[in-house]
C-alpha positions in Angstrom: 0.0 0.0 0.0 1.3 3.4 -0.9 2.0 5.7 2.0 -0.1 8.9 2.0 -0.3 12.0 4.2 -3.7 13.3 5.3 -4.7 16.6 3.9 -6.7 18.4 6.6 -9.7 20.6 5.8 -9.1 24.0 7.5 -12.1 25.8 6.0 -9.9 28.9 5.8 -9.0 30.4 2.3 -5.2 30.4 1.7 -4.5 28.2 4.8 -3.6 24.6 4.2 -2.6 21.7 6.4 -1.4 18.1 6.0 -0.2 15.6 8.5 1.5 12.2 8.8 2.7 9.9 11.5 6.4 9.0 11.4 8.1 6.1 13.2 11.0 8.2 14.4 11.8 10.2 17.6 10.6 13.8 17.6 14.2 15.2 18.0 15.4 13.3 14.9 12.6 14.7 12.8 12.9 18.2 14.1 16.7 18.3 13.6 16.2 17.2 10.0 13.6 19.9 9.2 15.7 22.5 11.1 18.6 21.9 8.7 17.9 23.9 5.5 20.3 21.7 3.4 17.6 18.9 3.9 14.7 21.0 2.4 15.5 20.0 -1.2 15.6 16.3 -0.1 12.1 16.4 1.4 10.4 18.9 -0.9 7.3 17.5 -2.6 6.7 20.5 -4.9 9.8 20.0 -7.0 10.7 23.7 -6.6 13.4 23.6 -3.9 16.8 23.0 -5.5 19.2 23.6 -2.7 20.5 26.0 0.0 22.8 28.9 -0.9 23.1 30.7 2.4 22.2 30.2 6.0 23.2 28.2 9.1 23.3 24.4 9.3 20.6 24.5 12.0 17.9 27.1 12.0 16.9 29.1 15.1 14.5 32.0 15.8 15.4 34.9 13.5 17.8 32.8 11.3 17.8 33.8 7.6 18.5 31.4 4.8 18.5 31.5 1.0 17.3 28.7 -1.3 17.8 28.0 -5.0 14.3 27.5 -6.4 12.8 26.7 -9.8 9.3 27.3 -11.0 9.6 27.5 -14.8 12.8 29.6 -14.3 15.4 29.4 -11.6 15.3 32.0 -8.8 16.6 32.6 -5.3 14.3 33.1 -2.3 15.4 34.3 1.2 13.4 33.3 4.2 13.5 34.0 7.9 12.5 31.8 10.9 9.6 33.4 12.7 8.7 30.7 15.1 11.0 28.2 16.8 10.3 25.8 19.7 12.9 23.0 20.0 11.3 19.7 18.9 7.8 21.3 18.6 7.4 24.1 16.1 9.5 25.7 13.3 8.1 28.3 10.9 9.6 30.6 8.3 8.4 33.1 5.8 9.9 34.9 2.8 9.3 38.4 1.4 5.8 37.6 0.2 4.9 36.7 3.8 3.7 33.2 3.0 4.4 31.1 6.1 5.5 27.4 6.2 5.1 25.8 9.6 6.0 22.4 10.9 4.4 21.3 14.2 5.7 18.1 15.8 3.8 16.1 18.4 5.5 13.3 20.2 3.1 10.3 20.3 5.7 8.1 22.0 9.5 7.9 22.2 9.7 6.6 18.6 6.6 8.1 16.9 6.0 11.7 15.8 3.0 13.3 14.3 4.1 16.0 11.9 1.7 18.7 10.7 2.8 21.0 8.0 0.8 24.1 7.2 1.1 26.8 4.6 -0.5 30.2 5.4 -1.0 32.6 2.5 -3.5 34.8 4.3 -1.0 37.6 4.9 0.6 37.3 1.5 1.7 40.7 0.2 0.3 40.0 -3.3 -2.8 37.8 -3.2 -2.8 37.4 -7.0 0.5 35.5 -6.5 -1.1 32.9 -4.3 -4.7 32.7 -5.8 -4.2 29.3 -7.3 -2.4 27.8 -4.3 -5.3 25.7 -3.3 -5.0 23.6 -6.4 -1.4 22.5 -5.7 -0.1 23.5 -2.3 -1.9 20.9 -0.2 -0.8 18.1 -2.6 2.8 19.4 -2.5 2.7 19.4 1.3 1.4 15.9 1.4 4.2 14.7 -0.9 6.7 16.5 1.2 5.5 14.7 4.3 5.6 11.3 2.6 9.2 12.0 1.5 10.1 13.2 5.0 8.7 10.0 6.4 10.7 7.9 4.0 13.9 9.7 4.9 13.2 9.3 8.6 12.2 5.7 8.5 14.6 4.6 5.7 
């Protein structure tokens, strides 16, 4: 059976969530997400191509730059806006879209990971208007890839 992440219905325009249960300790999962060099490995959108600047482990206020591609290559800089060790990490870029990962320890070797994308405060709403058609699916693919990397 193919592994799938659950897309959660938020009922809120431009706010999407997906979650998956991973058989790995919460610290292992958090440390992996908090390392921006891993973002291209777990990316389910196909857009994240690699890190160009930033620390090896993110922290509140940390800035990092990523090589991206959506039709054409570009660079995006993000800043960590929420950080609670082994619980929450979130960042946003200049358009103010927010990516958030919330981790809940189910037991010593099982973690529930909830990823959300919040475009409600996006500076240019036209830029994120079609996000509902692809963002939840990309997040679900990201979580499945993350699970494979953590359990593999």
